[in-house]
N, C-alpha and C positions, 0 to 999 in steps of 0.2 A: 503493498499497499503505499508506503512512504517512498521507494523508487519510484511508483507510480505517481507519481508527487512532485518529481523532483525532476523525471522524463517532461511530465508538461509544460510545469515551471520551466523549467532549460528553452523547449521549445516555444513558450510564448511570453518568455524574463519583457522584450522587450515593449509589448503591445501593457501587458502587467504596468509593468513603471508608467507606461502611458497614462495607461487609464488611470491609475493612486493618483498621478502629477492631476490633473483634469480635476479627478473629486476633489481633488484639496485646494487646489486654487480654488472652483468655485461653490466651493465650503466658504473660504477665505473671507471671496466677493461676498457673496450672502450676508456674510456674521456684517463686514464692518458695513451694511449697506443699513442693515439691520438697527445696528448700534448706533450709526450716522440718525439714521429716522429717526429713532426715542429721542439724540439730541435736540434734535430739533424740533422736536414736538413739545419737550420740557422749554426749548428758547420760547412757542408760541405761547405756552401756559403762563410764562412767566414776563413777557408780554402785555398779555390781555390783563392780568393781576397787576403788573403795575398803570396799566390806562383804568381798571374798576379803580384802582386807588386815588386815581385823579380826579376832585372834586370842582373844580373849575373851570371845568367844556359842557357843553350843551350836549342834551341825547342826542341831538343829529350829527354832531360830532361827534359822538362818541359809537356813535353806531357807525358812523363812515372812516373812522381810527379801525373799526372790526372787522370791516371789509378787505381793507389793505393789509391786511395783518392778515387774514385769509386769504390774501392774492399771492402774497411775498408770501407765503409758506407753500401753498399749494406750489409756486411755478417752481422753490427750493426743493419739491418733492419729485418734480418731472423731473428736474436738470440730474438729481440726485438719481434715480430710478434711468434715466441715459445713459451719463455714466459708470453707470453700476454696469451695466449691458455691457458698454463699449471697451471698459478695462474687459472685461472675459473675456468678449471675443478677439482681444488683442493678442492675450493672454493668450488663450485657448488656440488661436491662431499661430503663434509664437513656436506653442507647443508642437504643435502637429506641423508643420512647417519643417524643425530640428528632429522631429521624428522623422519623416521622409525620407531628410538627405541622407539620414545617420542608414534607414535603411538601402538608401538608395550609393552610398560608397560600404554597405557590406553587400550589397550586390554587385559594384563592379569590384573588388577583390574576392568576390567567390564567380565573379567572369574570369579575371586573371587567373586564378588558379585553377580552373578547367581547360586555361587557355596553356598554363605550362604542363598540366596531364595532358591533356591533349599532340602539346609536342613532341613530348619527351615519349611517348608511349609511340607515335609515327615514324617520330626517326632512331629510333633502336634497331629493330630488325633492318634495312638496309644500310646504317652505318656498319651495327656487326657485319654485315656481309662487304663490304668492301673494306674494312682494317682488316677481313681475317684472310682477302685477295691482295692486298697489298704484302700484308705476313709470311703469302708462303711466293709473292714474286721474291719477297727479300732473301729467302731462305732456296730458292733454287729451286722447289721443291716439285714445282708445275713443267711438267712435260713440255717441250716445245712445241707438239703436235695442239695443247689444248693450250694454250697460250691464247692465238690469237685470240680463242670462244670464250675465254673468260675476262682477256680483257674489254671484250662485247660487253660481256652482260656487267664488268666492276659500270662500262659510260654505259649501261642501263640503270643502274643504283643510283647512277649519280643525275642521271636525268628525274627520275622520280627522288630523290631529292627532289630538286630542286621544282621541281610537281609541287609534293608536299611545303614545298616553302612558298610557294607565290598559293597555295591552298588556305594554308595560317595567314600568310597576310592579310586574307580577302577579311577571314574572319575575320582579321584584328580591329580589320575596317567596319567591317558591318555590327560590328558589337558597341563601337568605339561612338557610333550615332546615336539619337535619342530613338525611337522605336518608329516606326511610321515615318523618322525624318527621309532614310534615302530611297523608297517608294519611287518606284514612276512605272509608267507602261511602258512595256518590255514585251517583243517580236518572241513566243516560247521557242518557236517552233527553228526560229536561227538563233538563238541562246544556244538550243541542244546540239544543233548539229556542231556550232561550233566550236562549246563544248568538246563533242566528240574528238570533232577532226583535232583538238587539240592533245588531248588523252592517248589519243591516237600515235602522235609522234611522241609519248612516256612511257617510261615501264607499266603503264598502270592500264593503257588501253583498254587488252581485255576485251569478247565475241561482247555486240549487244548488236541485238536485230534490232531495228527501230521499225515497229510496225504500225505505225499508224500516229499520226499529231497533227490537230488541228491549226491550223492558220490564226490565232487571236493575235491576242494582245492579252497580258496578264498587269496583276499591282506586286511589284515586286521593288528587292532591293538588289539589283546586279550580283553585287562583292557575299551577300546571305545567298543567294537564290545557286551561286554556282558553292559556294560551302556546303550546300544541302543537296545533291546532286554529286556532287564527289566525292563527297560520303555514302552513301546512299549507293552511288555507282563503286565504290567500293566493300562495303558491304557484300554485295550482292558477287562481285568476282570474287568473294576472300572463302562465302558461306553458301555462296549457291552452284555449287555442278558447275563451274564454267558461264554458260548460257545464260545471256541476260538480256529480256523483252522490251520496250516501250512501248507503251501504247499512251497515248492523252487526248482527252476532247472536252468539254463539255458539258458537266452536270450540275444538274438540280441548283442556274444558273452561275457557279463557279467553274475551273477551270481542271482536273486534276489529272495526275500524270502517274500511273500505273509502272512500277517497276517490278514484273517479275524477274525469278531464277526461280529452276526446279535443281534446288538443294537441300541441307536440313530441316529447313523447317521448322515448327516448333509447336506444341499445342495449345492452341486457344486463346488458352483461357491466360497464357503467358504474355499473351500480347502485349499488355500495357507494362512489365516489367522489362523489355529489352530497351524502353525509352530511361530507367533508370540508371543510370552510374552503377549506383551503389549495388547493381544486383551482378554486376561483372565476376566473373568465378566462386558465387558462390551458392552453387553446389545445385540449384534448385532444377534444373534441364532446363534452361536461360540460356543457349548455347549460339544461335542466331544476330550475333551481333553487339551481344548487352555488354556495350562498353561504351566509352565515350562519343565516340560518334553520331553514333543516333540521339543520343543526347543533348548533342550542340546542332543536330539541324534541325530537331522538332524546337526547339529554344529559337532560333534564327525562324522558322517559318512561322510556330505564335508571333514575332515580336511584327513581324509585315504583315499579321492578318489572316494566313492562310494555318494548313496544320502536316503534320503528317500519320497516318494508320497507318496499320500492319495488321496483316490473317498469313492464316494458313492453316488449309485442310489437317494438320496433324505433324509431327516429325516425321523425314525422311521424306514429304510430298511438301514441298518447294516452297514459298511465301513469295507474297507481295507486298511491297512498301506503295504508299499511296501520299502525291503531295497535295492538296488543295490550296491554292491560292482563289484570289480576287479575280476578277474584268475589269482591265482596265474599261472605260466610260467612254460606251459607245465603242466597243470592241466590237470587229472587224466579224462579221460571219461565221462559224467553223466552216472553212475546208478545205478537206482532205487528202492527206502527201502521204503516199505511201512512199517510202522509204527503204533502203537496202542497208547489207549489213556495214557496219564498221568496227574492224578490228587489228 
């Protein structure tokens, strides 16, 4: 019970402190308002008593003075109520702004930690490959017949490192902007074609079948959309059993891109766990990319007003990752375009 309360408090400590501070501020303002109103009421009574003690004024003049006293104190009560309300709003607003700034700093720190995790994870494998190749060349343990082939593989690994660096820089640029700040109309079909052409020149190209892409404009951040598709395609090549298929079109008023593979798949009940970075290697049967890439991709998609979902018939039966984005205003009508395989 105690551990449960500690965990609950640790997860909501900032909100608890903010609520307590707002409640304390409101209580103090109300307390001082009541105290001042009581003091003002006493002053009014004292003025009335002083007026009643004066015997050298007429009844008409006394009545006029009483009306003036009542009007004066009514105005002061209104001013006190207004100023107290304004003070409470200013203090509460300042506290909320400070809280939001603290939350933003916390989110920026978490984003930076995610970026560092993503960088170290993605760079580890190609760096190890290049290092092993250089060590083998230095020791002269590679036969001359295999030297040219292995050097070519090393060059491909360097291309892959360059590709990863470009992707990480794109992610950093996308995250440095405010949500929806970099969102603009993008030709979806051309963007995907350019992305696949770029990937075909690197070690991460792979075999991608473009089945159908509708020619429409979508609202997206270019850097963010690039990172999303790079991560999803890398995930599909890594866990998808080789062949990857793309199909996109307008569905329920939104643009949808399906990235399908015939690889490991996953249990339908574990679909959401794929996007949780804490499930990586958890031993819960989540093996289809349960790492940082999918979490980053969904985060970026939601920042630009879209989303990413995952579905699978079951383990060993492949998977489909779907990206949905908003259509640009007055987007072009869907025009079907058949594509060839890129690889």
